[in-house]
N, C-alpha and C positions, 0 to 999 in steps of 0.2 A: 397657360401657367408655366413663364418658365422659369426650372429649377436648377438651383444653383447654392452653393453650397450645402454636402450635404453628403453622408455616410452610408451605406449598405453596413448593416453587420443584423447577427443571429436576432436582434429585438426587435428590423422590422428598418425602415425607410426615415431616415432624418433631416430636416427640413430644416436650415438656421434656429437648428436647435429643441425643433417639435418633431414629434412625435408622428410622421401621416399614413403612417401606413404596418400596422403591426401584423406579423404572422405571427407572434407565441404568445400564449397569453400574461407567459412569468415576466419578474423583470431581467433584463441584462447590465453588469454592471462588467464594468474595466479596469484592471488593476495592472499597472505598469512600473517599477519604481523608476526606471526611469525620465520619464515626462509628468510623469503622475505627484498628486498632494491631495489627500486625504482630505482638502476643502475642497477641490476638487463635486463636481454634480456624478461622475460615474460614467461616463459617456462613453464613448470612442475617441472622440476629440478632447475628451475630461476625463481621462484615466485618475482614479482613486491611485494611491501609490503604496499601499497594505493590502492584502488579503483579509486581516480583521474587518477593516474600517467597512470593507465590501459586505463581509457576511451580516455586521450590523445595520445596512439596508435592507437586508432579504424582509421577509414577508415568509409564515414558516408554511409551508405543504402548499406552496404557490407555482414550483417550479421554478425559483429562482435559479439561474445562472450567472455562478464569479468567471469572467473569459480572463485570463492572466496571457500579458504577454511576451513573446520571444524575448528574453535575456532578463527578464525578469530575474531579481536580487533580492531577500529578504533576508535580514534576522530578526530569527523569533525573540525576543530576549527572557518572555512567558510564554507560558502555552497558549496559541493562536486557537480558543473556543469555536469548533463548530457545533456551536449550537440551536442550528437553526433549521425544523426538520425541513428535510423534501432540497434542500440548498445541491448544486453541484460548482463543483472546484474544478473549472476546465484549465492546462497549460496549455497554450500554445507555442508553437517551434519542434526543431525536432536535435534528437541529440545530446549536445551540452548547452546549444541554443535554447533548450524548453526549460522554466521558471524553476532558482534555485534556491532553496529553499536549507538554512541555517539554524539550527536549534538551540535552545539554552544546552545547557550541561545539566542542570538539575530538575528536570521536567521531559514532557513530550514536546516534538515537534505541533502534531495538530491535536487535541481531545475531539475528542466524538463526545457528544453529549446528547444529541437529539436522532431518532428514526431517522432514515432515510437517506441518505446522504451520498454525494459520490465525490471521487478525489481521485484525478485524471491528468495521468502525464506529469508532475511534478518529478524533481529531481530533490533528492535528501540527500546530504553530505555527509560526511563522519565529523562522530564530535569531535573538538577540538580542543577539550578539557584538558584535565590533569590529573583526575580521579577517573574511576569509573564509577559511577553512581547509576538510582535506578531509572534511564532512560530510554525514548522510543521515540522512533519518528512519530509513528501514528500510533495512538491509544487507543482503542474502540470501545466504549462504553454505550452502545446504543445496537438498536435490533439492525437490516438489512444495510447496511452499509458495504457501499461496492467499493473497491479500491483496487483501479487498473492500468498498465499501461506506466506505471510506475519506475522511476531507477532508485535503489536506496543504496548507500557505502553505509558499510561498519567497519569503524577504526576500533584503534584499542584501546579505546575509552567506551565504548559504545557495550549495551545491552540486547538490547532488542530492537526489527525497527517497525514489526507489527504487535503490536499486544493487541487479544482480543478475551474481554471479559466475561465474567460470564453471563451480562447484559446485552452479548454481542450478538447475540442470537443472526440464522440467517447473514453471515457476513459477504460477502461473495467476492475473493481475493483472488484476481484474471492476470496472468499478462505482466509481470512485473518483471524488475532484474534487479537480484541480488545479492553484492559483492561485498566479501569482506578485502580489508586492504591495508588489514596489518592482525595480528597476532593481540585477542583479547575477545571477543563480543560474546555473547550467551546465543545466541540463537537468531533465525531471520525472520519465521512467525512464530510465536510463543501463545498459545489455549490457553487461558488460564484454570487450572484445580478446584480450586477452593473456591465455595462458597455456594456453590451450586453445577448442575449443568446448564451445558451451550451446547446448543443443537441447531442441524443443518450449516454446518461453516461448510463451505465450495475453498478449495484450492486448487485454482487450475493454470495448466497453461502457463506456467510461470520457469524464469532461471535464474538458480541455485549456483553461485561459482564459491566455493568455500577462499578461494588467492592459493593455496596449496595445503597440503594435510596438517602443514602446523600451525600457521593462519585461522582453519576455518571452524565454524562455529561451536563453541565448546560444551556447548547441551541437546546440539543438534540442527538441522537447516527448519525445520516443522518439528516443533516441541510442544509435547501436555503432558503434566502432570496428574492429570485426575480425570477425571467425570467431562465429555462430548460425547454425544449421539449421532448418528445417523449423518457423519458428513462424507462428504466427496473429496476426495483428492486426488485431484486425474492429469492425466497430460504433462508433468513438470518433469523436468532437467537439474539433476544435480550432479555437480564435478567437486571431488574433494567432500568431506565428509567424520570426522570423529564424536560422538563413534558413531551416528546416523544424520540418512538422508531425515529420514523422519522417524522420532521417537515417541512411542505412543505408550501407554500403560493400557492394566487390560480392563478398563471401563470405558476404552475407549472401542463405539460403533458407528459404522458404513461403510462403505467402499471406496479403497485404495486402486486405482485402477492403469494404465497407462504410461507410469513411472520411469524414468530411466537413472539406473544410479552409476556413478564411476569415481573408478579413485580412490574408495576405501576397502574396507575391509572384506571380503567373502563372508557372507551370514549377519553381517552386524550391519549394514546400509540400510533396511529396513526392517524394523519391530512394529509391526501393526496392531498388537493390544489385541482388542475384539473385531476388530474391522474386515472385512471378506477382501481377499485381494484377486487381482483380473492381470494377470501377463504384464506385471510388473517384471525388468528386466537389472542386472548385475555386471559390470566387471571391472577387475584389476590388475588390466595388464593391457598393453597393445599387440594388435597380430591378435588377437582375441574376440570372436565376436560373444556379448553374455549372456548370461542367462536365467532365464528363469528364478524367481525367486518371493515367495518362499517356494523348495522344491519341490517339498509332495503335492501331491495331484489329488483331487477329488474324487472319491471312489464312487 
């Protein structure tokens, strides 16, 4: 049999529009704002135009993957609902060629309401509105959400990049980049305090760039005003912060380890609440090495 007109992609081998070699159990849907249409089938050669339409074609807990083409650009007018459990939204490309989402001014760009959702390698632009409202790039209201390898830009009219509600237990936020482009935003990651305890959140290996001492996040790069327990905050880098890179209340418990803070005020870059601390360093000047903070050692 001579094979012609075929595509290789993570879902298998496609011959003449028919999948003849499926090496993956779930569906693989493709999205491209440049060549796609929401009336298409969602295959590699016939991509959809929007992520929301792709989510609507997914099945819960089947391991479905949405592959978003490099250069994809999408303006979300109302929150994009990630409401199918177990779905992965995966952007392709590198740097500013990664898929870019511009969100609504008065709502979250992506609203995660189903468990086990993964969002990977997307770019989120600053809010282009004219007033600051309760907006987030990603609003996490379900358990076991994973957010990785994304770029978030906070501008003058943004509030938070990622907001984790008390329903967001076991959220894993890692290997992302957060940047402030203009004075005004509140937090990069906000852990909700009201309505109950949030548990087992992991924030790992992220880069938080406040832009300058003036522009940086007003409440803190990673901020919580209430109860969250058994968190792991590890391996993050913070540049410019006011009042701090991590700002937790006394109700916060867990481990804060191997983080580096630079460009803030000594003694105020880390407020661990009741978390245990291991080898966190802070520095406020050039030509000096950072010091361990908190400075008191266990007896």
